[in-house]
C-alpha positions as CSV (number, residue, x, y, z in Angstrom):
1,M,-26.3,-24.8,-8.0
2,K,-29.0,-25.6,-5.5
3,K,-27.1,-28.7,-4.3
4,R,-24.0,-26.6,-3.8
5,I,-25.9,-24.0,-1.7
6,T,-27.4,-26.8,0.4
7,A,-23.9,-28.4,0.9
8,L,-22.5,-25.0,2.0
9,A,-25.4,-24.4,4.4
10,L,-24.9,-27.9,5.9
11,A,-21.2,-27.2,6.3
12,A,-21.8,-23.9,7.9
13,T,-24.3,-25.5,10.3
14,S,-21.8,-28.2,11.1
15,I,-19.0,-25.6,11.8
16,F,-21.4,-23.5,13.9
17,S,-22.5,-26.6,15.9
18,A,-18.9,-27.7,16.5
19,S,-17.9,-24.2,17.5
20,S,-20.8,-24.0,19.9
21,F,-19.9,-27.4,21.4
22,A,-16.3,-26.3,21.8
23,A,-17.4,-23.1,23.5
24,S,-19.6,-25.0,26.1
25,P,-18.0,-24.6,29.5
26,V,-16.9,-27.6,31.6
27,E,-19.4,-28.1,34.4
28,L,-17.9,-28.9,37.8
29,T,-20.1,-30.5,40.5
30,V,-19.0,-28.9,43.8
31,Y,-20.1,-30.2,47.2
32,T,-20.2,-27.5,49.8
33,A,-21.4,-26.4,53.3
34,F,-20.9,-22.7,52.6
35,E,-23.8,-20.5,53.7
36,S,-26.4,-20.3,50.9
37,D,-26.1,-16.6,50.5
38,L,-22.4,-16.9,49.6
39,L,-22.8,-19.3,46.7
40,D,-23.8,-16.9,44.0
41,R,-20.9,-14.5,45.0
42,Y,-18.2,-17.2,44.7
43,K,-19.7,-18.8,41.6
44,K,-19.8,-15.4,39.8
45,A,-16.3,-14.4,40.8
46,F,-14.8,-17.7,39.7
47,E,-16.7,-18.0,36.4
48,Q,-15.9,-14.4,35.5
49,E,-12.2,-15.3,35.6
50,N,-12.7,-18.8,34.1
51,P,-15.5,-18.6,31.5
52,D,-14.6,-22.0,30.3
53,I,-15.7,-23.6,33.6
54,S,-19.1,-23.5,35.4
55,I,-19.9,-24.5,38.9
56,K,-22.9,-26.7,39.8
57,W,-23.4,-26.4,43.6
58,V,-24.6,-29.2,45.8
59,R,-25.1,-27.8,49.3
60,D,-26.0,-29.1,52.7
61,S,-24.9,-28.9,56.3
62,T,-21.4,-30.1,57.2
63,G,-22.5,-33.4,58.8
64,I,-24.9,-34.3,55.9
65,M,-22.4,-33.4,53.2
66,T,-19.6,-35.4,54.9
67,A,-21.9,-38.5,55.1
68,K,-22.9,-38.0,51.5
69,L,-19.3,-37.9,50.3
70,L,-18.5,-41.1,52.3
71,A,-21.5,-42.9,51.0
72,E,-20.5,-42.1,47.4
73,K,-16.9,-43.0,48.0
74,E,-16.9,-45.8,45.3
75,N,-18.8,-43.7,42.8
76,S,-18.4,-40.1,43.6
77,R,-20.6,-37.5,41.9
78,A,-18.5,-34.5,43.0
79,D,-15.4,-33.1,41.4
80,V,-14.4,-30.7,44.2
81,V,-15.3,-30.2,47.8
82,W,-15.2,-26.5,48.7
83,G,-16.3,-25.0,52.0
84,L,-16.3,-28.0,54.3
85,A,-14.7,-28.1,57.8
86,G,-11.1,-29.2,58.1
87,S,-12.1,-31.9,60.6
88,S,-14.4,-33.4,57.9
89,M,-11.8,-33.0,55.2
90,A,-9.3,-35.0,57.3
91,L,-11.7,-37.9,57.6
92,L,-12.4,-37.7,53.8
93,K,-8.7,-37.9,53.1
94,D,-8.2,-40.9,55.4
95,E,-11.1,-42.6,53.6
96,G,-9.7,-42.0,50.2
97,V,-12.4,-39.6,49.1
98,L,-9.9,-36.8,48.5
99,D,-6.8,-36.9,46.3
100,S,-3.5,-35.2,47.1
101,Y,-2.6,-32.1,45.1
102,K,-0.2,-29.2,45.4
103,P,-2.2,-26.0,44.3
104,K,-0.6,-22.9,42.9
105,G,-0.2,-20.2,45.5
106,L,-0.1,-22.7,48.4
107,G,2.9,-20.8,49.9
108,D,0.6,-17.8,50.4
109,I,-1.8,-19.7,52.7
110,K,-1.4,-19.7,56.4
111,A,0.3,-23.0,57.3
112,E,-2.0,-23.6,60.3
113,L,-5.0,-23.7,58.0
114,V,-3.6,-26.4,55.7
115,D,-3.6,-30.2,55.9
116,P,-0.6,-30.8,58.2
117,E,0.2,-34.3,56.8
118,T,2.2,-35.4,53.9
119,G,0.3,-35.8,50.6
120,K,-1.7,-32.7,51.4
121,A,-5.3,-32.9,50.3
122,W,-7.2,-30.0,51.8
123,F,-6.4,-26.3,52.1
124,G,-8.0,-23.6,54.2
125,N,-10.1,-20.8,52.8
126,Q,-11.1,-19.2,56.1
127,A,-11.2,-20.0,59.9
128,Y,-13.9,-19.5,62.5
129,F,-13.3,-19.3,66.3
130,N,-15.0,-19.4,69.7
131,V,-14.8,-16.9,72.5
132,I,-16.5,-16.3,75.9
133,C,-19.2,-13.6,75.4
134,Y,-19.4,-11.9,78.9
135,N,-22.2,-9.5,79.6
136,E,-20.6,-6.8,81.8
137,A,-23.9,-5.2,82.8
138,V,-25.4,-8.5,84.0
139,A,-22.1,-9.4,85.8
140,E,-22.1,-6.1,87.6
141,A,-25.8,-6.4,88.6
142,K,-25.2,-10.0,89.9
143,N,-21.8,-9.3,91.3
144,L,-20.1,-11.9,89.0
145,P,-16.3,-11.8,88.5
146,K,-14.8,-11.6,85.1
147,P,-13.4,-15.1,84.1
148,D,-9.9,-15.2,82.7
149,S,-9.7,-19.0,82.1
150,W,-11.8,-22.0,81.4
151,Q,-11.2,-23.2,85.0
152,D,-12.8,-19.9,86.3
153,L,-16.1,-21.0,84.8
154,L,-16.3,-23.8,87.3
155,D,-16.9,-21.4,90.1
156,P,-20.4,-22.0,91.6
157,V,-21.0,-18.2,91.4
158,Y,-21.8,-18.8,87.7
159,Q,-24.5,-21.4,88.4
160,G,-27.3,-21.0,85.8
161,Q,-25.4,-18.2,84.1
162,I,-23.6,-20.0,81.2
163,A,-24.9,-21.1,77.9
164,M,-23.0,-23.1,75.2
165,P,-23.9,-24.9,72.0
166,N,-24.9,-28.6,71.9
167,P,-21.9,-30.2,70.0
168,A,-24.2,-32.8,68.4
169,S,-26.2,-30.1,66.6
170,S,-23.6,-27.4,66.4
171,G,-20.1,-27.4,64.8
172,T,-19.3,-24.5,67.1
173,G,-20.1,-26.6,70.1
174,Y,-18.2,-29.7,68.8
175,M,-15.0,-27.7,68.1
176,Q,-14.9,-26.4,71.7
177,V,-15.5,-29.9,73.1
178,S,-12.7,-31.2,70.9
179,A,-10.5,-28.4,72.1
180,W,-11.1,-29.3,75.7
181,L,-10.5,-33.0,75.2
182,Q,-7.3,-32.5,73.1
183,S,-5.8,-29.8,75.3
184,M,-6.7,-31.4,78.7
185,G,-6.7,-35.1,77.7
186,D,-9.8,-37.3,77.7
187,D,-10.1,-37.9,81.5
188,K,-9.5,-34.3,82.5
189,G,-11.6,-33.0,79.6
190,W,-14.7,-35.0,80.6
191,A,-14.2,-34.2,84.3
192,Y,-14.0,-30.5,83.3
193,M,-17.3,-30.7,81.3
194,D,-19.0,-32.6,84.2
195,K,-18.2,-29.7,86.6
196,L,-19.0,-27.0,84.0
197,N,-22.4,-28.7,83.5
198,S,-23.3,-27.7,87.0
199,N,-23.2,-24.0,85.9
200,I,-24.9,-24.4,82.5
201,A,-28.3,-22.8,82.1
202,Q,-28.9,-24.5,78.7
203,Y,-27.2,-26.1,75.7
204,T,-28.5,-24.5,72.5
205,H,-28.8,-25.9,69.0
206,S,-27.2,-22.9,67.4
207,G,-23.6,-21.9,67.6
208,S,-24.3,-18.2,67.7
209,K,-27.3,-18.3,70.2
210,P,-25.3,-18.4,73.5
211,C,-23.7,-15.1,72.6
212,V,-27.1,-13.7,71.6
213,Q,-28.5,-14.8,75.0
214,A,-25.6,-13.2,76.8
215,A,-26.1,-10.0,74.8
216,M,-29.8,-9.9,75.8
217,G,-29.0,-10.5,79.4
218,E,-30.6,-14.0,79.6
219,V,-27.3,-15.3,80.9
220,A,-24.1,-13.6,81.8
221,I,-21.8,-15.8,79.7
222,G,-22.1,-17.5,76.3
223,I,-19.5,-19.8,74.8
224,S,-20.0,-18.9,71.2
225,Q,-18.8,-17.6,67.9
226,A,-16.2,-14.8,67.9
227,I,-17.6,-13.1,64.8
228,R,-21.2,-13.1,66.3
229,G,-19.8,-11.6,69.5
230,A,-18.1,-8.8,67.6
231,Q,-21.2,-8.0,65.6
232,L,-23.4,-7.8,68.7
233,K,-20.8,-5.6,70.5
234,N,-20.7,-3.3,67.5
235,Q,-24.5,-3.0,67.8
236,G,-24.1,-1.8,71.4
237,A,-24.4,-5.0,73.4
238,P,-22.5,-4.6,76.7
239,L,-20.2,-7.6,75.9
240,D,-16.6,-8.3,76.6
241,L,-15.1,-10.9,74.3
242,I,-12.7,-13.0,76.4
243,L,-10.0,-15.3,75.0
244,P,-9.6,-17.6,78.1
245,E,-6.4,-19.1,79.3
246,G,-6.3,-22.6,77.9
247,G,-7.1,-21.6,74.3
248,I,-10.2,-21.6,72.1
249,G,-11.8,-24.1,69.8
250,W,-11.7,-23.4,66.0
251,D,-12.1,-25.0,62.6
252,V,-11.4,-24.1,59.0
253,E,-13.5,-24.2,55.9
254,S,-11.4,-25.9,53.2
255,V,-11.2,-27.0,49.6
256,G,-10.0,-30.3,48.1
257,L,-9.9,-32.4,45.0
258,V,-12.2,-35.4,44.8
259,A,-10.3,-38.6,43.9
260,G,-11.3,-40.1,40.6
261,T,-12.9,-37.1,39.0
262,D,-12.9,-37.1,35.2
263,Q,-12.7,-33.3,35.3
264,A,-9.4,-33.1,37.1
265,E,-7.9,-30.3,35.0
266,A,-10.9,-28.0,35.5
267,A,-11.2,-29.0,39.2
268,K,-7.5,-28.1,39.8
269,K,-8.1,-24.7,38.3
270,L,-11.0,-24.1,40.7
271,I,-8.8,-25.2,43.7
272,D,-6.0,-22.9,42.5
273,W,-8.4,-20.0,42.2
274,S,-10.0,-20.7,45.6
275,L,-6.6,-20.0,47.2
276,S,-5.9,-16.9,45.2
277,K,-5.8,-13.4,46.6
278,E,-8.9,-12.5,44.6
279,A,-10.9,-15.3,46.2
280,N,-9.7,-14.4,49.7
281,V,-10.9,-10.9,49.1
282,E,-14.3,-12.4,48.5
283,Y,-14.1,-14.5,51.7
284,A,-13.1,-11.5,53.7
285,E,-16.6,-10.0,53.0
286,A,-18.1,-12.6,55.3
287,Y,-15.2,-13.9,57.5
288,A,-12.7,-12.1,59.8
289,V,-9.8,-14.6,59.3
290,V,-9.0,-15.8,55.8
291,G,-6.3,-18.1,54.5
292,H,-4.2,-15.8,52.4
293,E,-1.4,-14.1,54.3
294,D,-1.8,-10.8,52.4
295,V,-5.6,-10.4,52.9
296,K,-6.6,-8.8,56.1
297,K,-9.9,-7.5,57.3
298,E,-10.3,-5.2,60.3
299,V,-13.5,-6.1,62.2
300,A,-14.3,-3.7,65.0
301,N,-14.1,-5.3,68.4
302,Y,-12.9,-8.6,67.0
303,P,-10.3,-10.1,69.4
304,D,-6.9,-11.5,68.4
305,V,-8.3,-15.0,68.1
306,E,-5.3,-16.4,66.2
307,S,-3.1,-15.9,69.3
308,A,-5.4,-18.2,71.3
309,M,-5.9,-21.2,69.0
310,V,-5.7,-24.6,70.6
311,D,-3.3,-26.9,68.6
312,L,-6.0,-29.2,67.2
313,D,-5.6,-32.5,65.4
314,F,-8.4,-32.4,62.8
315,G,-8.0,-36.1,62.0
316,E,-8.6,-36.9,65.6
317,M,-11.6,-34.6,65.6
318,A,-13.1,-36.4,62.7
319,N,-12.3,-40.0,63.8
320,D,-13.5,-39.5,67.4
321,R,-16.7,-37.5,66.5
322,E,-19.2,-40.3,66.8
323,A,-17.9,-41.6,70.1
324,V,-17.5,-38.1,71.6
325,L,-21.0,-37.1,70.7
326,A,-22.5,-40.3,72.0
327,E,-20.7,-39.8,75.3
328,W,-21.6,-36.1,75.5
329,S,-25.2,-36.8,74.8
330,K,-25.4,-39.5,77.4
331,R,-24.0,-37.1,80.0
332,F,-25.5,-33.7,79.2
333,D,-28.2,-33.8,76.5
334,H,-31.0,-33.6,79.1
335,M,-29.9,-30.0,79.6
336,S,-30.4,-29.0,75.9
337,E,-33.1,-26.7,74.7
338,P,-36.0,-28.4,72.9
339,K,-35.5,-28.8,69.2
340,S,-37.8,-26.7,67.1
């Protein structure tokens, strides 16, 4: 009788252990450059709908995360890349780090935020944009005209009155430099930046700082993030947010499947969810322009940035990055603020 009880107990333990093992969620390693304060929100929302899958975040800046993925190309430790710039994703695709995939719900995502090439491998979650932050009070006091185009900023009247981000340290700065080079052509783009440099007060190491400087009256004009400009204007700053003739720089935070992952089924579920309406509602808490066609967010004083987007080749942005930044630094880095 005792042996029978022991056998039953062992069987029950075995069944319990097997059940516990079966119930353990699949863990996905997700590489990201999302802001740290967003990670818990997105993890919780996804896992609530997919309790059989858990997210393990690995986070760093866009440049460092891109380099990490390239270095691990032959033995990748990630299953999904989620929240990395489209320009980086294009490079990762070209290098074979990302696998092509057709997610569920792709038809609901704005076409301009999706990998434009065949064998699509990255898909936009939200986009971010530049504007000219123009301090109307400073301009009036200094008798400065309102600029309507990028060319207007070359007027000597603006000497020492313009700030913009250093593209080597700011993605915001790099996407605007890329926009100038792609829309004007290399020769005219570099010639434009040479002339603009004569009016630059300082290149900052923060994408939002030029608009902050304009809002505080330190300069009249900041080439900076549209969302930061809207926030400052909503707080009472005397700013006009200008979409200049010639178009604005922009980029898109995206998701993609890492080639060779042994968790492909779970990884694809995450990618599908990341493009869903539910996920885009989460994005809209922090971003003004999200990928899903049916998710809109009204942000007071946010300009119609989508009407002013430069037609950018993200692959070109990625492949030319090292050379462009080397040339930019050689020409203009002496005007940058000291690094803290």
